[in-house]
C-alpha positions in Angstrom: 93.7 74.1 114.4 91.6 77.2 113.5 89.1 76.9 110.7 89.0 79.4 107.9 86.0 81.3 109.2 87.7 81.9 112.5 90.8 83.2 110.8 88.7 85.4 108.5 86.9 86.9 111.5 90.1 87.6 113.2 91.5 89.2 110.1 88.4 91.4 109.8 88.7 92.3 113.5 92.3 93.4 112.9 91.2 95.4 109.9 88.6 97.3 111.9 90.9 97.8 114.8 93.6 99.3 112.5 91.1 101.5 110.8 89.8 102.8 114.1 93.4 103.5 115.2 94.2 105.5 112.0 91.0 107.5 112.4 91.6 108.0 116.1 95.1 109.3 115.4 93.9 111.7 112.7 91.1 112.9 115.0 93.7 113.5 117.8 95.7 115.8 115.5 92.8 118.0 114.5 92.7 120.2 117.7 96.3 121.3 117.0 96.3 121.3 113.2 93.9 122.5 110.4 91.6 119.6 109.5 92.4 120.1 105.8 96.1 119.6 106.5 95.4 116.5 108.5 93.2 115.2 105.7 95.8 115.9 103.0 98.5 114.3 105.1 96.4 111.1 105.5 95.8 110.9 101.7 99.5 111.5 101.0 100.6 108.9 103.6 98.2 106.4 102.2 99.5 106.9 98.6 103.0 106.7 99.8 102.4 103.4 101.7 100.3 102.0 98.8 103.3 102.7 96.5 105.7 101.0 98.9 103.4 97.9 99.1 103.2 97.5 95.4 107.0 98.1 94.8 107.8 95.6 97.6 105.6 93.0 96.1 107.0 93.5 92.6 110.6 93.0 93.7 112.2 94.6 90.6 112.0 98.0 89.0 110.8 96.3 85.7 108.0 94.4 87.4 107.0 97.6 89.2 106.8 99.5 85.9 104.7 96.7 84.5 102.3 96.7 87.5 102.0 100.5 88.0 99.0 101.2 85.9 97.0 98.2 87.3 97.9 99.1 90.8 96.9 102.7 90.3 93.5 101.6 88.9 93.0 99.3 91.8 93.8 101.8 94.5 91.8 104.6 92.9 88.8 102.3 92.5 89.0 101.1 96.1 89.2 104.6 97.4 86.2 105.6 95.3 84.2 102.7 96.6 85.1 103.5 100.2 84.5 107.2 99.8 81.1 106.7 98.1 80.0 104.3 100.9 81.0 106.7 103.6 79.4 109.7 101.9 76.2 107.8 101.6 76.4 106.8 105.3 77.0 110.4 106.4 74.3 111.8 104.2 71.8 109.3 105.7 72.9 110.0 109.2 74.0 113.6 108.8 72.3 115.1 111.9 73.6 112.2 114.1 77.2 112.5 112.9 77.7 116.2 112.2 75.2 117.9 114.5 74.5 115.4 117.3 73.2 118.0 119.7 70.6 119.6 117.5 
């Protein structure tokens, strides 16, 4: 039987693998599409999927209505945390990430 730390590590590995897959797919679209359109599409897709997850977990229209505001606050906060962390990382390593050949 797997202990909880082993399961947690595997879940974290899956998380990063999925994250890398989404980013890789977005990056693969950029040569054929405007980067702003790819970015807007990812944001829209994430919002649509987040809404589906909450609605599915609620089970009823009434429960969804009750949970909507809390879910919105949660997702906006999570996005703000992630965006802030990534902006700090890029600012710290700007030349490495944005201009690696300079």
